[in-house]
C-alpha positions in Angstrom: -3.8 6.4 12.9 -4.1 3.0 11.1 -7.3 2.2 13.0 -8.7 5.7 12.2 -8.2 5.2 8.5 -9.8 1.7 8.6 -12.7 3.1 10.6 -13.4 5.8 8.0 -13.0 3.5 5.0 -14.7 0.3 6.0 -18.3 1.6 6.1 -17.8 3.1 2.6 -16.9 -0.1 0.7 -18.6 -3.4 -0.3 -15.7 -5.5 0.7 -14.7 -4.3 4.2 -12.6 -7.5 4.8 -10.2 -6.4 2.0 -9.4 -3.1 3.7 -6.0 -3.0 5.3 -3.4 -0.3 6.1 0.4 -0.5 6.2 2.6 2.2 7.7 6.1 3.1 6.8 8.3 6.0 8.1 11.5 7.7 7.5 13.0 10.9 8.9 10.6 13.3 7.1 7.6 11.3 5.9 5.1 8.9 7.3 3.4 6.8 4.5 0.2 4.9 4.9 -0.7 2.4 2.2 -4.4 1.8 2.1 -5.3 -1.4 0.3 -8.9 -1.9 -0.8 -10.6 -4.3 -3.1 -10.4 -3.4 -6.8 -14.1 -2.9 -7.1 -14.1 -0.4 -4.2 -11.4 2.0 -5.6 -14.0 4.3 -6.9 -15.9 4.6 -3.6 -12.7 5.3 -1.6 -11.5 7.9 -4.1 -15.0 9.5 -4.6 -16.2 11.9 -7.2 -13.3 14.2 -8.2 -11.3 12.6 -5.3 -13.4 14.2 -2.6 -13.5 11.2 -0.4 -9.7 10.6 -0.7 -9.1 14.2 0.0 -11.3 14.1 3.1 -9.4 11.0 4.4 -6.1 12.7 3.8 -7.2 15.9 5.6 -8.2 13.9 8.7 -4.9 12.0 8.6 -2.8 15.1 8.2 -4.5 16.7 11.1 -3.9 13.9 13.4 -0.5 12.5 12.5 1.5 15.2 10.8 1.1 17.9 13.5 2.0 15.6 16.3 5.3 14.3 14.9 6.3 17.2 12.7 6.4 15.0 9.6 4.7 15.0 6.3 2.0 12.4 6.0 1.1 10.6 2.7 -1.7 8.3 2.0 -1.5 5.9 -1.0 -4.6 4.1 -2.2 -3.8 0.8 -3.7 -6.1 -2.0 -5.1 -5.5 -5.6 -4.2 
């Protein structure tokens, strides 16, 4: 899933080298922390959060259903 998130985000940003994803997991939740350059935050979030919502939708469809866990994506600037 980490590679999928990076594949979606890197073409959208001006600083693709700054994109990284960390994964953490407990019994009920899988959390992906998406790190992007501070200048790219707006591009990753999109107008009214549409891009971020689309990324979350794709991630939920892939990861959450397979493992019966809730999936969370946090977008963080570096």
